[in-house]
C-alpha positions as CSV (number, residue, x, y, z in Angstrom):
1,X,129.9,155.9,36.7
2,X,132.5,158.2,38.0
3,X,129.9,160.9,38.7
4,X,128.3,158.6,41.4
5,X,131.6,157.8,43.2
6,X,131.1,154.0,43.0
7,X,128.0,153.7,45.1
8,X,125.0,154.3,42.9
9,X,122.3,153.3,43.6
10,X,122.5,153.5,47.3
11,X,120.9,155.2,50.2
12,X,121.5,158.6,48.5
13,X,119.7,157.5,45.3
14,X,117.1,160.2,45.5
15,X,119.9,162.8,45.0
16,X,120.5,161.4,41.4
17,X,117.7,162.8,39.2
18,X,119.5,161.7,36.0
19,X,120.2,158.1,36.9
20,X,120.6,156.0,33.8
21,X,120.8,152.2,33.4
22,X,124.6,152.4,32.9
23,X,125.0,154.1,36.3
24,X,123.8,151.0,38.1
25,X,126.9,149.1,38.9
26,X,125.7,146.5,41.4
27,X,125.2,143.1,39.7
28,X,122.1,142.5,41.9
29,X,120.3,145.4,40.2
30,X,121.7,144.5,36.7
31,X,121.1,140.8,36.7
32,X,119.4,139.0,39.6
33,X,116.8,141.8,40.0
34,X,117.0,143.6,36.6
35,X,113.3,144.6,36.8
36,X,114.0,146.4,40.1
37,X,117.1,148.1,38.6
38,X,114.9,149.2,35.6
39,X,112.3,150.6,37.9
40,X,115.0,152.7,39.7
41,X,115.8,154.3,36.4
42,X,112.2,154.6,35.2
43,X,111.1,156.2,38.5
44,X,113.5,159.1,38.0
45,X,111.9,160.1,34.7
46,X,109.8,163.3,34.7
47,X,106.1,163.0,34.4
48,X,103.5,165.4,33.2
49,X,99.7,165.0,33.8
50,X,97.6,166.7,31.2
51,X,93.9,167.4,31.9
52,X,91.8,168.1,28.8
53,X,88.2,168.9,28.2
54,X,86.4,165.6,27.4
55,X,85.6,166.5,23.7
56,X,89.3,167.3,23.0
57,X,90.4,164.2,24.9
58,X,88.1,162.0,22.7
59,X,89.3,163.7,19.5
60,X,92.9,163.2,20.6
61,X,92.4,159.5,21.3
62,X,90.7,159.1,17.9
63,X,93.6,160.8,16.2
64,X,96.1,158.5,18.1
65,X,94.1,155.4,17.0
66,X,94.0,156.7,13.4
67,X,97.7,157.1,13.2
68,X,99.0,154.3,15.4
69,X,96.2,151.7,15.2
70,X,95.1,151.7,18.9
71,X,95.1,153.9,22.0
72,X,97.6,151.9,24.0
73,X,99.7,153.8,26.5
74,X,102.8,153.6,24.4
75,X,101.0,155.1,21.4
76,X,99.5,157.9,23.4
77,X,102.9,158.7,24.9
78,X,104.5,158.7,21.4
79,X,101.8,161.1,20.1
80,X,102.2,163.5,23.0
81,X,106.0,163.3,22.9
82,X,106.0,164.1,19.1
83,X,103.8,167.1,19.7
84,X,105.8,168.3,22.6
85,X,109.2,167.8,20.8
86,X,107.8,169.8,17.8
87,X,106.7,172.6,20.1
88,X,110.0,172.8,22.0
89,X,111.9,172.9,18.8
90,X,109.7,175.7,17.5
91,X,110.2,177.7,20.7
92,X,113.9,177.0,20.8
93,X,114.4,178.2,17.2
94,X,113.0,181.6,18.0
């Protein structure tokens, strides 16, 4: 919490791209409105939009369903994250 000088989140919230749940010190965002506090953290996470050709997209969803049982958002994200982490590790090891 020291890195936010005792006032996170506040009007300067946008300046904190690495806000974590532990950085939120106001009880209102931790207890009374925990879902709002959680959204403050989630909204600072990076996002990537991937556009694929339809055939590859269908094949990807079939593979996700085969491995995870369905094509729910969490399973799709898990599959993409696993592939991305493997690729980053491979590139980092070079």
